[in-house]
N, C-alpha and C positions, 0 to 999 in steps of 0.2 A: 476266598477262603477255601474253595473247592471247585473242582471241574471234572467233567466226565463226557465221554463221547461214544456213540455207536455208529456203525456203518449200515447205510441203506441204499447204497449206490446201484445195486442190482435189482431194485424194486421197480414194479411197473409204474407207469405214469400216475395212475389214479392213487396209488398208495403213496407216491411221493407227494402228490397235491395234498392228501390228508395229513401227512406228517407236517407239511409247511403250514397248513391252517392251524393245527394245534399248537405248533411252536410259537406262531405269531401271537396267538391269544395269551400265552404265558409269558412271553418275553417282556421284561420291564416290571413285572409285579414286585411290589415291596410289602414286606411284613414287618410290623412292629414286634417287639418282644411279647410273647404270649399269644400272638395271632396265629390261627390255624388256617392252613391252605387246603382247599378242597379242589382236586382236579376236575371233577365233574362240574362244580360250580363255576370255575374259570373258564373251562373249555366249552361247556355247555353240551346240549344233546347232540349226538352224532347223527344228524339228519341232513337231507339235501338243503333244507331251508337255512341250516346253520353253515353251509358251505362244503359239506363233506360229499364224497363220492364213493362208488362201489369198489371194494377191494377185498382180498381175502382176509377173513377173521376165523378164530377158533370158535366152533360152536358144536356142543355135544360130542366132543372128542375128535372132530374132524375139521380140516380146513375148508371152509365154504365161502362163497361170496357174500358180502354184507356191507351195509354203509358204515364208512368210518374205519376200514381196514387199515392198519399202520399206526393208529393212535396209541396203542400199547407200547410201541417202541418209544414214543415220546414220554410216556409216564414212567417207563422203565429207566430211560436215560436220567430223567429228573430224580428219580428214586435213588439211584446211585449217587448222584451229586449231593443229594440231601444227607445220605448216610455219611459221606466223607466230610461234609460240613459240620457234623456232629449235632444235627438237629433231631428232634423226637418224632418218630413215626407213631402215628395214631391209627392208621388203618392201611393195610396192604394185603393183597391177595395174589397167590401164584396162579399161572396158567394151568390148564389141565393137561397140556402137552408141552415138551420142550420147545423153546424158541432159540434161534441161533444168534441173536444180536447181544446177549448178555449171558453170563455164567449162570449155572443152575443155582436157585435160592437167591437170585439177585433181579428178578423180574417183578413187575407190578402190572397186573392185569386190571383194566378199568372197562366197566360196561355200565348200562343203565341201572344195574343192581349191585355194582361193585365199584367203590370209590378209592382213590389214593389220597391219604390225608397226612399231613404233618404239621408240628407246631415249632415255631421259632422260640426255642428255649434258650437262646444266646442273650447276652446282655444288651445288645444293640440291634437296630433294624438290619434287615437283609434285603438285598435285591437280586432277583433272578434274571439272568440274560440267557436266552435260548436262540439258536441259529440253526437252520437247515439249508445247506448249500447244494443240495442234490447228491451228495455222496455221504455226508457225515451230519449226525444230529449232535450238537454241542451245547452243553449246559454249564454255566459258570455262576457260582453264587458268591456275591460280595458282601461283606460285613467285618465283624471283628473275629479273628481267628481264635478257636478254642483248641481242644486237644488235637493231636495228630491222629488220624484215623486211617486204617487201610482195611481191605475187605479180603476174605478168603473163602473160596467155594470148595467144598468137600463132596465128592461122589461116593456114596456108601453102597450103591447097588445100580447095576444095569440090567434092564429087563429087555429081552428080545422082542422084536416085533413080529407081527403076523402078516402073511400074505393072503389076500383074498382075490378072488376072480369075479368079474362081472361080465355078462353078455353085452355086446355092442353090435346093433344091426348095422352100423356104418363102417365096420371093418370086415374085410373078407374072411370067409371061413378058414380056419386053420392059422390065421395071423393073430398076433397079440400086440398090445401097445401099453406101456406103462403110464397110468394116469397120475399117480403120485408115488414117490419113493418113500419106503418105510423109514422110521427113525426109532432108535432104542428108547425105551423108557428109562427114567433115571430117578433114584432116590438120592436126595442130597441134603446137605446142611450148609447154612451160611453163617459165617463168623465175622465179627468186627474185631479188629485188633487195635488197642489203644496204647500209644507209646508215651511214657512219662518217666523222666529221671533215668533214661537208659534201660528201663524195663518195659516189656511188652505184655499186656494183659489181653487174652483172648476171650471173647464172650459170644456164645452161641445166641443168634437172634431168630433162626428159622430152621425148620425141618420140613422138606417138601417132597412130594411124590408126583412125578410127571408120568402119565400113561404113555406107552409106546404108540407111535403113529403107524397105522396100518399101511403096508405096501398094496396098492391097488392095481391090478392087472386087468385090462380090458380084452376079452376073447371075442374075436370075430364071429358073427352068425350070418353075414351077408353072403348069399349064394352067388357064385361067379355067373355072369350072364352068358348064355349059350350063343356062340357065334356060328350061324349056319352058312356064312359065306355066300358067294355068288353075287353080291350086289356090286354095283360100280359107284365109286365115289364121285360124287357131283361136284 
């Protein structure tokens, strides 16, 4: 009754591993009418004991390494399939920074303190199928088709990013290296559009604000070693 996919082919090995672990835990879940799905309950804690590895996550407005990086791409892929299946979202939270795998206002951030939940409000059971093949995360939901639903993301403001400089003793004095590229912040709205009887009804479901991601440039402080010469290579 609905399907959605996102691309993760350029992710590192650990991130790909985490995506696959989360996908495998969700694949095959069935919900009866009025049953609620909890991402955190199904996938479990993002810990090494639960099969997850270290990869980049968003924390305190920056991308840093943490256990379970990549899992939010799974929750966001599922979220969009759930919307298209006309199920009812009961809990969702946006990231603090823009993400590249879904349109603004259509992401679903999950953490130990933030869950993604939805209820099967259709008249029959649904089954969730998820696959991660190394390039794409694909989610398909099977059940009895309800209304025809489409999504629309609207960017209402773009916020420029800041460039900051940090000293690095491993880089030669006078040289620079970009540690992370900046990304503009976004204020956005998410809409669902319902088609019935040849008419389309647009419903605002979210308004979000994603902070700009700082551009970080490393400035070298390492002094050049003095070469006095005169030695003979052994």
